[in-house]
C-alpha positions as a printed Julia matrix, in Angstrom:
231×3 Matrix{Float64}:
 111.18  131.13  129.85
 111.52  128.47  127.14
 115.06  127.99  125.85
 114.34  125.35  123.23
 111.7   123.05  121.77
 112.8   119.5   120.92
 110.78  117.59  118.33
 111.07  113.99  117.17
 109.36  114.03  113.74
 108.66  110.3   114.0
 106.01  111.1   116.62
 103.55  111.99  113.85
 103.45  108.29  112.91
 101.7   107.56  116.22
 100.63  111.04  117.34
 100.74  111.74  121.1
 101.1   108.04  121.87
 103.89  105.66  122.76
 105.09  103.34  119.99
 102.61  100.46  119.62
 103.61   97.25  121.34
 102.53   93.65  120.73
  99.79   93.76  123.43
  98.34   96.88  121.81
  98.26   95.13  118.44
  95.7    92.7   119.83
  93.07   95.43  120.11
  94.28   97.62  117.23
  93.49  100.59  119.48
  96.17  102.81  117.98
  96.65  105.69  115.6
  99.35  104.82  113.1
 100.16  106.51  109.82
 100.74  109.97  108.39
  99.02  112.71  110.38
  97.15  115.33  108.3
  98.22  118.86  109.14
 101.51  117.82  110.76
 103.61  119.65  108.17
 101.59  122.83  108.7
 101.97  122.44  112.47
 105.75  122.2   112.15
 105.79  125.37  110.04
 103.73  127.21  112.65
 106.06  125.94  115.37
 109.02  127.24  113.36
 107.38  130.67  113.08
 106.6   130.85  116.81
 110.12  129.76  117.8
 111.66  132.35  115.48
 109.38  135.12  116.74
 110.07  134.3   120.41
 113.79  133.6   120.1
 113.37  129.93  120.97
 115.75  127.32  119.56
 114.02  124.6   117.52
 115.76  121.21  117.79
 115.02  118.17  115.64
 115.89  114.7   116.9
 116.73  113.03  113.58
 118.5   109.97  114.96
 115.71  107.85  113.44
 114.33  110.07  110.67
 117.59  111.57  109.39
 118.35  110.27  105.86
 115.48  107.78  106.13
 112.68  110.01  104.85
 114.62  112.32  102.58
 118.28  113.16  101.83
 117.79  116.09  104.22
 115.77  114.09  106.72
 112.54  115.46  108.19
 113.73  118.98  107.43
 113.66  118.17  103.72
 110.5   116.07  103.9
 108.53  118.83  105.65
 110.42  121.79  104.18
 111.19  123.29  107.57
 114.62  124.2   108.92
 115.55  123.48  112.53
 118.21  125.42  114.45
 119.91  122.33  115.84
 119.73  118.77  114.51
 120.83  115.51  116.16
 121.95  112.5   114.11
 122.96  108.96  115.0
 124.96  106.1   113.54
 123.43  106.36  110.06
 125.63  109.4   109.53
 128.64  107.25  110.4
 127.76  104.56  107.9
 126.47  102.39  110.75
 129.41  102.98  113.07
 128.8   104.32  116.61
 128.56  108.09  116.48
 126.33  110.88  117.69
 126.34  114.24  115.93
 124.8   117.56  116.96
 124.7   120.16  114.16
 123.94  123.86  114.43
 125.16  127.4   113.72
 128.29  128.75  115.4
 126.45  130.98  117.87
 124.56  127.97  119.26
 127.35  125.41  119.04
 130.22  127.45  120.51
 131.82  125.55  123.39
 133.05  128.65  125.13
 131.69  132.01  126.25
 133.69  135.01  125.01
 132.62  137.01  128.07
 133.34  134.29  130.63
 136.57  132.41  129.99
 135.86  129.72  132.59
 132.52  128.81  131.04
 133.46  125.89  128.73
 131.39  122.92  127.58
 133.5   119.79  127.5
 132.75  117.24  124.76
 134.24  113.83  125.43
 133.5   110.28  124.33
 135.09  106.97  123.42
 134.64  107.46  119.68
 134.8   111.27  119.59
 136.67  112.2   116.42
 137.8   108.61  115.76
 139.62  108.61  112.38
 137.84  105.51  111.07
 134.4   106.82  112.01
 135.18  110.25  110.56
 136.34  108.68  107.29
 133.14  106.64  107.03
 131.04  109.72  107.77
 132.89  111.67  105.08
 132.28  108.88  102.55
 128.59  108.71  103.47
 128.06  112.46  103.08
 129.78  112.46   99.69
 127.58  109.56   98.58
 124.47  111.33   99.88
 125.1   114.37   97.65
 125.35  112.45   94.38
 122.45  112.89   91.88
 122.0   109.1    91.76
 121.41  108.94   95.51
 118.94  111.84   95.51
 117.03  110.19   92.64
 116.92  106.86   94.48
 114.77  108.45   97.22
 112.14  109.37   94.63
 112.28  105.84   93.2
 111.86  104.34   96.65
 108.86  106.57   97.41
 107.2   105.58   94.12
 107.8   101.86   94.75
 106.45  102.04   98.3
 103.34  103.96   97.21
 102.64  101.33   94.57
 103.24   98.47   97.0
 100.95   99.87   99.71
  98.17  100.63   97.21
  98.35   97.24   95.49
  98.56   95.37   98.8
  95.5    97.08  100.3
  93.49   96.54   97.11
  94.44   92.86   97.12
  93.61   92.43  100.81
  90.17   93.99  100.27
  89.42   91.87   97.2
  90.35   88.66   99.01
  88.6    89.62  102.23
  91.73   89.68  104.37
  91.05   91.77  107.54
  94.28   93.78  107.38
  95.57   96.92  105.71
  98.91   98.66  105.4
  99.77  102.26  106.18
 103.02  104.13  105.67
 104.85  107.36  106.44
 107.55  107.68  103.81
 109.63  104.47  104.17
 108.17  103.57  107.58
 105.13  101.3   107.41
 102.92   99.17  109.6
 100.14   96.58  109.53
  96.69   97.45  110.85
  93.88   95.03  111.59
  90.35   95.93  110.53
  88.75   94.24  113.54
  89.91   93.66  117.12
  91.15   90.17  117.92
  93.12   88.53  120.69
  95.3    86.5   118.32
  96.64   89.3   116.09
 100.03   89.04  117.78
 100.42   85.56  116.26
 100.27   86.92  112.69
 103.98   87.7   112.67
 104.81   84.07  113.45
 102.67   82.76  110.6
 104.44   85.2   108.29
 107.82   84.0   109.58
 106.77   80.42  108.8
 106.02   81.61  105.24
 109.49   83.14  104.95
 108.67   86.77  105.86
 110.4    87.95  109.02
 108.93   91.12  110.56
 111.75   92.81  112.44
 109.52   95.28  114.28
 110.57   94.02  117.72
 107.36   95.04  119.42
 107.19   98.55  117.93
 104.69   97.81  115.17
 106.98   99.63  112.72
 108.55   98.17  109.61
 111.06   99.75  107.25
 111.94   99.8   103.59
 115.39  100.91  102.49
 116.95  102.29   99.33
 118.26   98.79   98.6
 114.76   97.52   97.82
 114.0    97.16   94.13
 110.67   96.56   92.38
 111.25   92.81   92.28
 111.56   92.72   96.05
 108.23   94.5    96.57
 106.52   92.14   94.12
 107.97   89.1    95.88
 106.88   90.34   99.3
 103.31   90.85   98.12
């Protein structure tokens, strides 16, 4: 019997593969970018889980609030039964949150009094963290914040399109790909020195903080001038 299915929506960025590392970048033997049909697959998974009484869990520690105000659930228009969030929900402070309906989140069993799930932790319910989380959630619901996600998506789409057109016109053997605000650099041809590209960019004033994952991020703080300057 299957009790639950746990999905990390980020996996569609490098489907059925581990995150790309620097050695992998040298061969460019990787699948990175949005995966066609992934949204439809998630909807089918939701239908199967509902029909079979299986709990669908989304790990949104990375994707929550990054892709959409409602995370991957909003981006793919699919509702999970349980969702896990990380420190973004706490405004950057250390916190882990598991959300779900009462019947799944109840710590006790009405039929067995001794069956209790204990929840403990150093920062569990810390007043400062809770206050920051409350402030973040209030900010997230404002119309200005919701609109800023659309603005970010439009800016990123324009940046990726313009960059790839420029690279092709100038004969640069690279191209960019993105999945919402997550993006990466791909090389058109294999080469053993691709891993050095990040150091040449750093020398030019562009620091790629992908730390061996091959993933880069844009945030809501980026404005059009920043995208133009980067390109």
